[in-house]
Structure formats: structure tokens, C-alpha cells
PyMOL Python script that loads the backbone (N, CA, C, O; Angstrom):
from pymol import cmd

cmd.read_pdbstr("""\
ATOM      1  N   UNK A   1      38.274  -7.446 -18.350  1.00  0.00           N
ATOM      2  CA  UNK A   1      37.218  -6.798 -19.101  1.00  0.00           C
ATOM      3  C   UNK A   1      37.614  -5.344 -19.375  1.00  0.00           C
ATOM      4  O   UNK A   1      38.175  -4.675 -18.507  1.00  0.00           O
ATOM      5  N   UNK A   2      37.328  -4.874 -20.551  1.00  0.00           N
ATOM      6  CA  UNK A   2      37.681  -3.523 -20.959  1.00  0.00           C
ATOM      7  C   UNK A   2      36.771  -2.494 -20.285  1.00  0.00           C
ATOM      8  O   UNK A   2      35.553  -2.669 -20.241  1.00  0.00           O
ATOM      9  N   UNK A   3      37.359  -1.443 -19.771  1.00  0.00           N
ATOM     10  CA  UNK A   3      36.586  -0.379 -19.137  1.00  0.00           C
ATOM     11  C   UNK A   3      36.125   0.626 -20.192  1.00  0.00           C
ATOM     12  O   UNK A   3      36.738   0.765 -21.251  1.00  0.00           O
ATOM     13  N   UNK A   4      35.033   1.323 -19.878  1.00  0.00           N
ATOM     14  CA  UNK A   4      34.480   2.334 -20.777  1.00  0.00           C
ATOM     15  C   UNK A   4      34.429   3.666 -20.038  1.00  0.00           C
ATOM     16  O   UNK A   4      34.530   3.705 -18.812  1.00  0.00           O
ATOM     17  N   UNK A   5      34.276   4.743 -20.775  1.00  0.00           N
ATOM     18  CA  UNK A   5      34.166   6.060 -20.139  1.00  0.00           C
ATOM     19  C   UNK A   5      32.829   6.171 -19.419  1.00  0.00           C
ATOM     20  O   UNK A   5      31.898   5.416 -19.699  1.00  0.00           O
ATOM     21  N   UNK A   6      32.745   7.113 -18.496  1.00  0.00           N
ATOM     22  CA  UNK A   6      31.496   7.321 -17.757  1.00  0.00           C
ATOM     23  C   UNK A   6      30.341   7.671 -18.683  1.00  0.00           C
ATOM     24  O   UNK A   6      29.226   7.185 -18.492  1.00  0.00           O
ATOM     25  N   UNK A   7      30.593   8.504 -19.681  1.00  0.00           N
ATOM     26  CA  UNK A   7      29.511   8.899 -20.581  1.00  0.00           C
ATOM     27  C   UNK A   7      29.022   7.720 -21.422  1.00  0.00           C
ATOM     28  O   UNK A   7      27.824   7.600 -21.677  1.00  0.00           O
ATOM     29  N   UNK A   8      29.936   6.851 -21.854  1.00  0.00           N
ATOM     30  CA  UNK A   8      29.523   5.660 -22.617  1.00  0.00           C
ATOM     31  C   UNK A   8      28.736   4.712 -21.724  1.00  0.00           C
ATOM     32  O   UNK A   8      27.754   4.117 -22.167  1.00  0.00           O
ATOM     33  N   UNK A   9      29.161   4.563 -20.460  1.00  0.00           N
ATOM     34  CA  UNK A   9      28.452   3.710 -19.507  1.00  0.00           C
ATOM     35  C   UNK A   9      27.040   4.247 -19.263  1.00  0.00           C
ATOM     36  O   UNK A   9      26.072   3.486 -19.261  1.00  0.00           O
ATOM     37  N   UNK A  10      26.929   5.560 -19.057  1.00  0.00           N
ATOM     38  CA  UNK A  10      25.626   6.173 -18.777  1.00  0.00           C
ATOM     39  C   UNK A  10      24.686   6.029 -19.967  1.00  0.00           C
ATOM     40  O   UNK A  10      23.487   5.818 -19.786  1.00  0.00           O
ATOM     41  N   UNK A  11      25.216   6.140 -21.175  1.00  0.00           N
ATOM     42  CA  UNK A  11      24.381   5.997 -22.371  1.00  0.00           C
ATOM     43  C   UNK A  11      23.776   4.596 -22.467  1.00  0.00           C
ATOM     44  O   UNK A  11      22.681   4.423 -23.002  1.00  0.00           O
ATOM     45  N   UNK A  12      24.491   3.602 -21.948  1.00  0.00           N
ATOM     46  CA  UNK A  12      23.986   2.220 -21.967  1.00  0.00           C
ATOM     47  C   UNK A  12      22.950   1.955 -20.887  1.00  0.00           C
ATOM     48  O   UNK A  12      22.082   1.099 -21.057  1.00  0.00           O
ATOM     49  N   UNK A  13      23.032   2.691 -19.760  1.00  0.00           N
ATOM     50  CA  UNK A  13      22.209   2.382 -18.597  1.00  0.00           C
ATOM     51  C   UNK A  13      21.025   3.313 -18.376  1.00  0.00           C
ATOM     52  O   UNK A  13      20.133   2.991 -17.592  1.00  0.00           O
ATOM     53  N   UNK A  14      20.997   4.447 -19.042  1.00  0.00           N
ATOM     54  CA  UNK A  14      19.917   5.407 -18.835  1.00  0.00           C
ATOM     55  C   UNK A  14      19.338   5.835 -20.173  1.00  0.00           C
ATOM     56  O   UNK A  14      20.063   6.053 -21.143  1.00  0.00           O
ATOM     57  N   UNK A  15      18.012   5.949 -20.203  1.00  0.00           N
ATOM     58  CA  UNK A  15      17.365   6.428 -21.426  1.00  0.00           C
ATOM     59  C   UNK A  15      17.784   7.870 -21.707  1.00  0.00           C
ATOM     60  O   UNK A  15      18.084   8.228 -22.846  1.00  0.00           O
ATOM     61  N   UNK A  16      17.801   8.692 -20.660  1.00  0.00           N
ATOM     62  CA  UNK A  16      18.281  10.069 -20.748  1.00  0.00           C
ATOM     63  C   UNK A  16      19.441  10.183 -19.765  1.00  0.00           C
ATOM     64  O   UNK A  16      19.225  10.489 -18.592  1.00  0.00           O
ATOM     65  N   UNK A  17      20.666   9.942 -20.223  1.00  0.00           N
ATOM     66  CA  UNK A  17      21.812   9.915 -19.306  1.00  0.00           C
ATOM     67  C   UNK A  17      22.086  11.272 -18.667  1.00  0.00           C
ATOM     68  O   UNK A  17      21.871  12.314 -19.286  1.00  0.00           O
ATOM     69  N   UNK A  18      22.565  11.249 -17.421  1.00  0.00           N
ATOM     70  CA  UNK A  18      22.948  12.499 -16.762  1.00  0.00           C
ATOM     71  C   UNK A  18      24.132  13.155 -17.483  1.00  0.00           C
ATOM     72  O   UNK A  18      24.862  12.503 -18.229  1.00  0.00           O
ATOM     73  N   UNK A  19      24.301  14.440 -17.245  1.00  0.00           N
ATOM     74  CA  UNK A  19      25.430  15.151 -17.848  1.00  0.00           C
ATOM     75  C   UNK A  19      26.731  14.670 -17.212  1.00  0.00           C
ATOM     76  O   UNK A  19      26.723  14.094 -16.124  1.00  0.00           O
ATOM     77  N   UNK A  20      27.835  14.907 -17.891  1.00  0.00           N
ATOM     78  CA  UNK A  20      29.127  14.393 -17.440  1.00  0.00           C
ATOM     79  C   UNK A  20      29.506  14.903 -16.055  1.00  0.00           C
ATOM     80  O   UNK A  20      30.113  14.166 -15.278  1.00  0.00           O
ATOM     81  N   UNK A  21      29.165  16.137 -15.731  1.00  0.00           N
ATOM     82  CA  UNK A  21      29.490  16.680 -14.413  1.00  0.00           C
ATOM     83  C   UNK A  21      28.804  15.865 -13.308  1.00  0.00           C
ATOM     84  O   UNK A  21      29.422  15.581 -12.282  1.00  0.00           O
ATOM     85  N   UNK A  22      27.554  15.493 -13.503  1.00  0.00           N
ATOM     86  CA  UNK A  22      26.837  14.669 -12.532  1.00  0.00           C
ATOM     87  C   UNK A  22      27.495  13.298 -12.405  1.00  0.00           C
ATOM     88  O   UNK A  22      27.629  12.781 -11.296  1.00  0.00           O
ATOM     89  N   UNK A  23      27.899  12.714 -13.506  1.00  0.00           N
ATOM     90  CA  UNK A  23      28.563  11.410 -13.475  1.00  0.00           C
ATOM     91  C   UNK A  23      29.875  11.483 -12.703  1.00  0.00           C
ATOM     92  O   UNK A  23      30.212  10.559 -11.963  1.00  0.00           O
ATOM     93  N   UNK A  24      30.612  12.573 -12.873  1.00  0.00           N
ATOM     94  CA  UNK A  24      31.868  12.744 -12.144  1.00  0.00           C
ATOM     95  C   UNK A  24      31.615  12.872 -10.638  1.00  0.00           C
ATOM     96  O   UNK A  24      32.373  12.335  -9.830  1.00  0.00           O
ATOM     97  N   UNK A  25      30.557  13.578 -10.271  1.00  0.00           N
ATOM     98  CA  UNK A  25      30.190  13.699  -8.858  1.00  0.00           C
ATOM     99  C   UNK A  25      29.856  12.322  -8.294  1.00  0.00           C
ATOM    100  O   UNK A  25      30.308  11.968  -7.205  1.00  0.00           O
ATOM    101  N   UNK A  26      29.064  11.546  -9.031  1.00  0.00           N
ATOM    102  CA  UNK A  26      28.724  10.183  -8.588  1.00  0.00           C
ATOM    103  C   UNK A  26      29.985   9.359  -8.386  1.00  0.00           C
ATOM    104  O   UNK A  26      30.090   8.616  -7.411  1.00  0.00           O
ATOM    105  N   UNK A  27      30.943   9.484  -9.299  1.00  0.00           N
ATOM    106  CA  UNK A  27      32.185   8.713  -9.191  1.00  0.00           C
ATOM    107  C   UNK A  27      32.960   9.108  -7.940  1.00  0.00           C
ATOM    108  O   UNK A  27      33.463   8.244  -7.222  1.00  0.00           O
ATOM    109  N   UNK A  28      33.058  10.404  -7.676  1.00  0.00           N
ATOM    110  CA  UNK A  28      33.794  10.871  -6.492  1.00  0.00           C
ATOM    111  C   UNK A  28      33.097  10.481  -5.193  1.00  0.00           C
ATOM    112  O   UNK A  28      33.761  10.214  -4.192  1.00  0.00           O
ATOM    113  N   UNK A  29      31.759  10.444  -5.199  1.00  0.00           N
ATOM    114  CA  UNK A  29      31.001  10.115  -3.990  1.00  0.00           C
ATOM    115  C   UNK A  29      30.861   8.612  -3.768  1.00  0.00           C
ATOM    116  O   UNK A  29      30.306   8.194  -2.752  1.00  0.00           O
ATOM    117  N   UNK A  30      31.346   7.801  -4.686  1.00  0.00           N
ATOM    118  CA  UNK A  30      31.241   6.357  -4.533  1.00  0.00           C
ATOM    119  C   UNK A  30      29.873   5.812  -4.865  1.00  0.00           C
ATOM    120  O   UNK A  30      29.497   4.752  -4.365  1.00  0.00           O
ATOM    121  N   UNK A  31      29.119   6.508  -5.696  1.00  0.00           N
ATOM    122  CA  UNK A  31      27.766   6.081  -6.060  1.00  0.00           C
ATOM    123  C   UNK A  31      27.734   5.128  -7.252  1.00  0.00           C
ATOM    124  O   UNK A  31      26.659   4.701  -7.674  1.00  0.00           O
ATOM    125  N   UNK A  32      28.895   4.796  -7.792  1.00  0.00           N
ATOM    126  CA  UNK A  32      28.994   3.828  -8.878  1.00  0.00           C
ATOM    127  C   UNK A  32      29.848   2.676  -8.377  1.00  0.00           C
ATOM    128  O   UNK A  32      30.969   2.874  -7.909  1.00  0.00           O
ATOM    129  N   UNK A  33      29.301   1.466  -8.480  1.00  0.00           N
ATOM    130  CA  UNK A  33      29.986   0.273  -7.965  1.00  0.00           C
ATOM    131  C   UNK A  33      30.128  -0.729  -9.080  1.00  0.00           C
ATOM    132  O   UNK A  33      29.127  -1.017  -9.737  1.00  0.00           O
ATOM    133  N   UNK A  34      31.307  -1.288  -9.349  1.00  0.00           N
ATOM    134  CA  UNK A  34      32.586  -0.989  -8.713  1.00  0.00           C
ATOM    135  C   UNK A  34      33.064   0.418  -9.043  1.00  0.00           C
ATOM    136  O   UNK A  34      32.679   0.999 -10.057  1.00  0.00           O
ATOM    137  N   UNK A  35      33.894   0.943  -8.185  1.00  0.00           N
ATOM    138  CA  UNK A  35      34.357   2.321  -8.282  1.00  0.00           C
ATOM    139  C   UNK A  35      35.121   2.573  -9.578  1.00  0.00           C
ATOM    140  O   UNK A  35      36.024   1.813  -9.929  1.00  0.00           O
ATOM    141  N   UNK A  36      34.758   3.639 -10.285  1.00  0.00           N
ATOM    142  CA  UNK A  36      35.517   4.008 -11.493  1.00  0.00           C
ATOM    143  C   UNK A  36      36.946   4.419 -11.140  1.00  0.00           C
ATOM    144  O   UNK A  36      37.223   4.834 -10.015  1.00  0.00           O
ATOM    145  N   UNK A  37      37.841   4.301 -12.108  1.00  0.00           N
ATOM    146  CA  UNK A  37      39.206   4.770 -11.919  1.00  0.00           C
ATOM    147  C   UNK A  37      39.406   6.017 -12.769  1.00  0.00           C
ATOM    148  O   UNK A  37      38.802   6.159 -13.832  1.00  0.00           O
ATOM    149  N   UNK A  38      40.248   6.908 -12.296  1.00  0.00           N
ATOM    150  CA  UNK A  38      40.516   8.145 -13.027  1.00  0.00           C
ATOM    151  C   UNK A  38      41.918   8.082 -13.603  1.00  0.00           C
ATOM    152  O   UNK A  38      42.897   7.885 -12.883  1.00  0.00           O
ATOM    153  N   UNK A  39      41.995   8.252 -14.901  1.00  0.00           N
ATOM    154  CA  UNK A  39      43.279   8.306 -15.593  1.00  0.00           C
ATOM    155  C   UNK A  39      43.322   9.650 -16.309  1.00  0.00           C
ATOM    156  O   UNK A  39      42.560   9.902 -17.243  1.00  0.00           O
ATOM    157  N   UNK A  40      44.227  10.502 -15.852  1.00  0.00           N
ATOM    158  CA  UNK A  40      44.258  11.862 -16.384  1.00  0.00           C
ATOM    159  C   UNK A  40      43.008  12.602 -15.963  1.00  0.00           C
ATOM    160  O   UNK A  40      42.745  12.748 -14.769  1.00  0.00           O
ATOM    161  N   UNK A  41      42.238  13.071 -16.924  1.00  0.00           N
ATOM    162  CA  UNK A  41      40.983  13.771 -16.629  1.00  0.00           C
ATOM    163  C   UNK A  41      39.759  12.911 -16.869  1.00  0.00           C
ATOM    164  O   UNK A  41      38.631  13.380 -16.713  1.00  0.00           O
ATOM    165  N   UNK A  42      39.964  11.669 -17.244  1.00  0.00           N
ATOM    166  CA  UNK A  42      38.849  10.803 -17.646  1.00  0.00           C
ATOM    167  C   UNK A  42      38.636   9.676 -16.653  1.00  0.00           C
ATOM    168  O   UNK A  42      39.590   9.038 -16.207  1.00  0.00           O
ATOM    169  N   UNK A  43      37.359   9.434 -16.307  1.00  0.00           N
ATOM    170  CA  UNK A  43      36.997   8.303 -15.467  1.00  0.00           C
ATOM    171  C   UNK A  43      36.644   7.120 -16.362  1.00  0.00           C
ATOM    172  O   UNK A  43      35.992   7.283 -17.394  1.00  0.00           O
ATOM    173  N   UNK A  44      37.082   5.924 -15.955  1.00  0.00           N
ATOM    174  CA  UNK A  44      36.749   4.687 -16.656  1.00  0.00           C
ATOM    175  C   UNK A  44      36.067   3.750 -15.673  1.00  0.00           C
ATOM    176  O   UNK A  44      36.424   3.697 -14.496  1.00  0.00           O
ATOM    177  N   UNK A  45      35.091   3.018 -16.166  1.00  0.00           N
ATOM    178  CA  UNK A  45      34.271   2.168 -15.305  1.00  0.00           C
ATOM    179  C   UNK A  45      33.998   0.843 -16.008  1.00  0.00           C
ATOM    180  O   UNK A  45      34.023   0.763 -17.236  1.00  0.00           O
ATOM    181  N   UNK A  46      33.738  -0.194 -15.214  1.00  0.00           N
ATOM    182  CA  UNK A  46      33.350  -1.487 -15.779  1.00  0.00           C
ATOM    183  C   UNK A  46      32.000  -1.331 -16.487  1.00  0.00           C
ATOM    184  O   UNK A  46      31.127  -0.632 -15.971  1.00  0.00           O
ATOM    185  N   UNK A  47      31.805  -1.950 -17.636  1.00  0.00           N
ATOM    186  CA  UNK A  47      30.535  -1.814 -18.359  1.00  0.00           C
ATOM    187  C   UNK A  47      29.325  -2.302 -17.566  1.00  0.00           C
ATOM    188  O   UNK A  47      28.210  -1.828 -17.787  1.00  0.00           O
ATOM    189  N   UNK A  48      29.533  -3.250 -16.643  1.00  0.00           N
ATOM    190  CA  UNK A  48      28.411  -3.783 -15.870  1.00  0.00           C
ATOM    191  C   UNK A  48      28.260  -3.108 -14.506  1.00  0.00           C
ATOM    192  O   UNK A  48      27.546  -3.623 -13.645  1.00  0.00           O
ATOM    193  N   UNK A  49      28.916  -1.970 -14.294  1.00  0.00           N
ATOM    194  CA  UNK A  49      28.822  -1.243 -13.028  1.00  0.00           C
ATOM    195  C   UNK A  49      27.392  -0.765 -12.805  1.00  0.00           C
ATOM    196  O   UNK A  49      26.619  -0.609 -13.750  1.00  0.00           O
ATOM    197  N   UNK A  50      27.056  -0.536 -11.541  1.00  0.00           N
ATOM    198  CA  UNK A  50      25.712  -0.101 -11.175  1.00  0.00           C
ATOM    199  C   UNK A  50      25.768   1.210 -10.401  1.00  0.00           C
ATOM    200  O   UNK A  50      26.718   1.477  -9.666  1.00  0.00           O
ATOM    201  N   UNK A  51      24.729   2.021 -10.582  1.00  0.00           N
ATOM    202  CA  UNK A  51      24.578   3.253  -9.805  1.00  0.00           C
ATOM    203  C   UNK A  51      23.785   2.904  -8.554  1.00  0.00           C
ATOM    204  O   UNK A  51      22.749   2.244  -8.635  1.00  0.00           O
ATOM    205  N   UNK A  52      24.270   3.344  -7.404  1.00  0.00           N
ATOM    206  CA  UNK A  52      23.519   3.147  -6.170  1.00  0.00           C
ATOM    207  C   UNK A  52      22.994   4.498  -5.718  1.00  0.00           C
ATOM    208  O   UNK A  52      23.693   5.507  -5.806  1.00  0.00           O
ATOM    209  N   UNK A  53      21.752   4.513  -5.230  1.00  0.00           N
ATOM    210  CA  UNK A  53      21.106   5.788  -4.933  1.00  0.00           C
ATOM    211  C   UNK A  53      21.534   6.386  -3.604  1.00  0.00           C
ATOM    212  O   UNK A  53      21.572   7.609  -3.467  1.00  0.00           O
ATOM    213  N   UNK A  54      21.855   5.556  -2.627  1.00  0.00           N
ATOM    214  CA  UNK A  54      22.250   6.082  -1.325  1.00  0.00           C
ATOM    215  C   UNK A  54      23.611   5.541  -0.946  1.00  0.00           C
ATOM    216  O   UNK A  54      23.898   4.358  -1.129  1.00  0.00           O
ATOM    217  N   UNK A  55      24.434   6.407  -0.422  1.00  0.00           N
ATOM    218  CA  UNK A  55      25.762   6.015   0.028  1.00  0.00           C
ATOM    219  C   UNK A  55      25.817   6.261   1.532  1.00  0.00           C
ATOM    220  O   UNK A  55      25.570   7.376   1.992  1.00  0.00           O
ATOM    221  N   UNK A  56      26.133   5.240   2.283  1.00  0.00           N
ATOM    222  CA  UNK A  56      26.261   5.382   3.728  1.00  0.00           C
ATOM    223  C   UNK A  56      27.674   5.850   4.018  1.00  0.00           C
ATOM    224  O   UNK A  56      28.643   5.154   3.714  1.00  0.00           O
ATOM    225  N   UNK A  57      27.786   7.012   4.597  1.00  0.00           N
ATOM    226  CA  UNK A  57      29.094   7.579   4.895  1.00  0.00           C
ATOM    227  C   UNK A  57      29.300   7.533   6.401  1.00  0.00           C
ATOM    228  O   UNK A  57      28.700   8.313   7.141  1.00  0.00           O
ATOM    229  N   UNK A  58      30.134   6.633   6.845  1.00  0.00           N
ATOM    230  CA  UNK A  58      30.407   6.555   8.274  1.00  0.00           C
ATOM    231  C   UNK A  58      31.275   7.728   8.686  1.00  0.00           C
ATOM    232  O   UNK A  58      32.166   8.151   7.951  1.00  0.00           O
ATOM    233  N   UNK A  59      31.007   8.232   9.844  1.00  0.00           N
ATOM    234  CA  UNK A  59      31.816   9.313  10.364  1.00  0.00           C
ATOM    235  C   UNK A  59      31.379  10.701   9.938  1.00  0.00           C
ATOM    236  O   UNK A  59      32.059  11.676  10.256  1.00  0.00           O
ATOM    237  N   UNK A  60      30.254  10.825   9.221  1.00  0.00           N
ATOM    238  CA  UNK A  60      29.838  12.176   8.864  1.00  0.00           C
ATOM    239  C   UNK A  60      29.207  12.852  10.080  1.00  0.00           C
ATOM    240  O   UNK A  60      28.814  12.175  11.031  1.00  0.00           O
ATOM    241  N   UNK A  61      29.110  14.134  10.057  1.00  0.00           N
ATOM    242  CA  UNK A  61      28.665  14.917  11.207  1.00  0.00           C
ATOM    243  C   UNK A  61      27.271  14.526  11.665  1.00  0.00           C
ATOM    244  O   UNK A  61      27.041  14.394  12.867  1.00  0.00           O
ATOM    245  N   UNK A  62      26.340  14.339  10.752  1.00  0.00           N
ATOM    246  CA  UNK A  62      24.971  14.016  11.119  1.00  0.00           C
ATOM    247  C   UNK A  62      24.892  12.706  11.889  1.00  0.00           C
ATOM    248  O   UNK A  62      24.190  12.621  12.897  1.00  0.00           O
ATOM    249  N   UNK A  63      25.612  11.672  11.419  1.00  0.00           N
ATOM    250  CA  UNK A  63      25.563  10.391  12.119  1.00  0.00           C
ATOM    251  C   UNK A  63      26.214  10.487  13.498  1.00  0.00           C
ATOM    252  O   UNK A  63      25.777   9.820  14.435  1.00  0.00           O
ATOM    253  N   UNK A  64      27.252  11.309  13.628  1.00  0.00           N
ATOM    254  CA  UNK A  64      27.886  11.483  14.933  1.00  0.00           C
ATOM    255  C   UNK A  64      26.974  12.219  15.895  1.00  0.00           C
ATOM    256  O   UNK A  64      26.961  11.913  17.088  1.00  0.00           O
ATOM    257  N   UNK A  65      26.199  13.201  15.391  1.00  0.00           N
ATOM    258  CA  UNK A  65      25.278  13.932  16.246  1.00  0.00           C
ATOM    259  C   UNK A  65      24.127  13.048  16.707  1.00  0.00           C
ATOM    260  O   UNK A  65      23.688  13.136  17.854  1.00  0.00           O
ATOM    261  N   UNK A  66      23.638  12.194  15.806  1.00  0.00           N
ATOM    262  CA  UNK A  66      22.542  11.286  16.166  1.00  0.00           C
ATOM    263  C   UNK A  66      22.984  10.278  17.206  1.00  0.00           C
ATOM    264  O   UNK A  66      22.190   9.878  18.058  1.00  0.00           O
ATOM    265  N   UNK A  67      24.238   9.861  17.151  1.00  0.00           N
ATOM    266  CA  UNK A  67      24.752   8.857  18.084  1.00  0.00           C
ATOM    267  C   UNK A  67      24.978   9.442  19.477  1.00  0.00           C
ATOM    268  O   UNK A  67      25.000   8.710  20.467  1.00  0.00           O
ATOM    269  N   UNK A  68      25.145  10.751  19.549  1.00  0.00           N
ATOM    270  CA  UNK A  68      25.444  11.391  20.848  1.00  0.00           C
ATOM    271  C   UNK A  68      24.229  11.516  21.739  1.00  0.00           C
ATOM    272  O   UNK A  68      24.330  12.030  22.853  1.00  0.00           O
TER     273      UNK A  68
END
""", "prot")
cmd.dss("prot")
cmd.show_as("cartoon", "prot")
cmd.util.cbc("prot")
cmd.orient("prot")
């Protein structure tokens, strides 16, 4: 399946799409599944990818403090 840019993907999935900087942050944080790929300066994503609102990050400081 052909991948699309983050901005094209966002235009399909949101009535008022986030700005490109926000989309790039989501891509780096793993908030888009399946994970976009970066080629040069551009991120490409599957057209049917989904945004997830919460990302569970194992090993972050807060979770380590709660476990102690």
C-alpha cells in the first residue's frame, strides 16, 4: 500500500488537522500506529494509520518512582 505524508493523512482523519509540527511530535512519540517512517525530512504513514491518545512508556521516571 502506498504511504502518504503526515499532512495528507491528517487532512483525511481530522476536520481541523493539527499543524505539521504537532504531527511530527506525534510521530516521534509513537502516537501514530503503525509508526510512520522518515525519509529525508518527510514522514510517511499508512493511509489507514490511527492516532492513539496515550502512549505507555515503560522505564520512564514516574513509573519507576511509583514502583519503588
